[in-house]
C-alpha positions as CSV (number, residue, x, y, z in Angstrom):
1,M,48.2,136.3,79.4
2,L,51.2,134.0,79.5
3,S,51.0,133.5,83.2
4,I,47.3,132.6,82.8
5,A,48.2,130.0,80.1
6,L,51.0,128.6,82.3
7,A,48.7,128.4,85.3
8,F,46.0,126.6,83.1
9,C,48.6,124.2,81.8
10,A,49.8,123.5,85.4
11,V,46.3,122.9,86.5
12,V,45.6,120.5,83.6
13,T,48.9,118.8,84.1
14,S,48.2,118.3,87.8
15,R,44.7,117.0,87.1
16,I,46.2,114.5,84.6
17,Q,48.7,113.4,87.3
18,V,46.0,113.1,89.8
19,V,44.0,111.0,87.3
20,V,47.0,108.8,86.6
21,I,47.8,108.4,90.3
22,M,44.1,107.5,91.0
23,F,44.2,105.0,88.1
24,E,47.4,103.4,89.4
25,N,45.9,103.2,92.9
26,T,42.7,101.7,91.5
27,Y,44.7,99.2,89.6
28,R,46.6,98.3,92.8
29,I,43.4,98.1,94.7
30,S,41.7,96.0,92.0
31,G,44.8,93.8,91.9
32,T,44.5,93.3,95.6
33,I,40.8,92.6,95.3
34,E,41.5,90.0,92.6
35,F,44.2,88.4,94.8
36,M,41.8,88.4,97.8
37,G,39.1,86.8,95.5
38,V,41.5,84.1,94.4
39,M,42.5,83.5,98.0
40,F,38.8,83.3,99.0
41,I,38.1,80.7,96.3
42,I,41.2,78.7,97.3
43,I,40.1,78.7,101.0
44,L,36.5,77.8,100.0
45,I,37.7,74.9,97.9
46,A,40.0,73.7,100.7
47,L,37.1,73.8,103.2
48,T,34.8,72.0,100.8
49,L,37.4,69.2,100.4
50,I,37.9,68.9,104.1
51,L,34.1,68.6,104.7
52,L,33.9,66.1,101.9
53,I,36.6,64.0,103.4
54,I,34.9,64.1,106.8
55,E,31.6,63.1,105.3
56,L,33.1,60.2,103.3
57,N,34.9,59.0,106.4
58,S,31.6,58.9,108.3
59,W,29.9,57.2,105.4
60,F,32.6,54.5,105.2
61,R,32.4,53.9,109.0
62,K,28.7,53.4,108.7
63,R,29.1,51.0,105.8
64,K,31.8,49.0,107.7
65,A,29.6,48.8,110.8
66,Q,26.7,47.5,108.7
67,A,29.0,45.0,107.0
68,N,30.2,43.8,110.4
69,F,26.6,43.5,111.6
70,I,25.6,41.3,108.7
71,K,28.8,39.2,109.0
72,N,28.2,38.6,112.7
73,L,24.6,37.7,112.1
74,A,25.8,35.2,109.5
75,K,28.4,33.8,111.9
76,L,25.8,33.2,114.6
77,S,23.5,31.7,112.0
78,M,20.5,33.2,113.8
79,S,17.9,35.8,113.0
80,L,18.1,39.2,114.5
81,E,15.1,38.5,116.8
82,E,16.7,35.3,118.0
83,V,19.9,37.0,118.8
84,L,18.1,39.8,120.7
85,E,16.2,37.2,122.8
86,E,19.2,35.1,123.5
87,A,21.8,37.9,124.2
88,P,22.2,39.1,127.8
89,Y,21.6,42.7,126.6
90,E,18.6,44.9,126.3
91,Y,18.0,48.3,125.0
92,A,15.5,51.0,126.0
93,L,14.7,54.5,124.9
94,F,16.6,57.1,127.0
95,Q,14.0,59.2,128.9
96,G,13.4,62.6,127.3
97,E,15.8,62.1,124.4
98,D,16.1,60.2,121.2
99,T,19.0,58.0,122.3
100,Y,18.9,54.4,123.5
101,R,20.6,52.9,126.6
102,I,22.0,49.4,126.3
103,Y,21.8,47.4,129.5
104,D,23.5,44.2,130.6
105,T,20.9,41.9,132.1
106,R,23.5,40.0,134.1
107,L,24.1,43.2,136.1
108,K,21.2,45.0,137.6
109,N,20.5,48.5,136.2
110,V,23.9,48.9,134.7
111,C,24.1,50.8,131.4
112,V,27.0,49.5,129.3
113,D,26.6,51.8,126.3
114,F,24.5,54.3,124.4
115,A,23.2,54.2,120.8
116,C,21.7,57.0,118.7
117,S,19.1,54.8,117.1
118,K,17.2,51.5,117.6
119,K,19.2,50.0,114.7
120,G,22.5,51.2,116.3
121,A,21.5,49.5,119.6
122,E,20.6,46.3,117.8
123,M,23.9,46.4,115.9
124,W,25.8,46.9,119.1
125,I,24.1,44.0,120.8
126,V,24.7,41.6,117.8
127,N,28.4,42.6,117.5
128,R,29.0,42.3,121.2
129,Y,27.2,39.0,121.5
130,A,29.1,37.5,118.5
131,S,32.4,38.6,120.0
132,E,31.4,37.0,123.4
133,K,30.5,33.8,121.6
134,E,33.8,33.8,119.8
135,E,35.7,34.3,123.0
136,L,34.0,31.3,124.6
137,K,34.9,29.1,121.6
138,A,38.6,30.3,121.5
139,P,40.1,28.5,124.6
C-alpha cells in the first residue's frame, strides 16, 4: 500500500512539475510573442513615418513648382495663353499613353521633355520660356 501511495505521489508530483514547466514555457512564449508584437508595432510606425515623409516631400515639390509657375507668369506679365502662343515650345499627347511630349519648334520633331499632365506640360513651357527670356536680358 505504501508503494502505491508513493507511486501516486510521484505521478502527481511529476504532473505538477510538467504543469509548472508548461506554464514557464508558455510565459516565455507569450513574452516572446509580446516582444514580437511590440517590434511589429515599432516597425509599422517607422514605415508609416517614412511613407508620410515621402508624401510630404512630394506635396512640397508640387507646391513649389506651382509657386514658380505663378511667379514666372507674373514676371512675364502675360497670360498663360499668350505665353503658350509666343513660346517656341509645343506639347502633344503621347500616342497610346497619358503622358505629354514637349517639342521645341525651332528644331524639327525633337522632343525635349515629357510631362505627366497637360498642366505639367504648360508649367514646363512657362518656366523654360521665362528662364530663356531672363538669359536674354542678362548680358
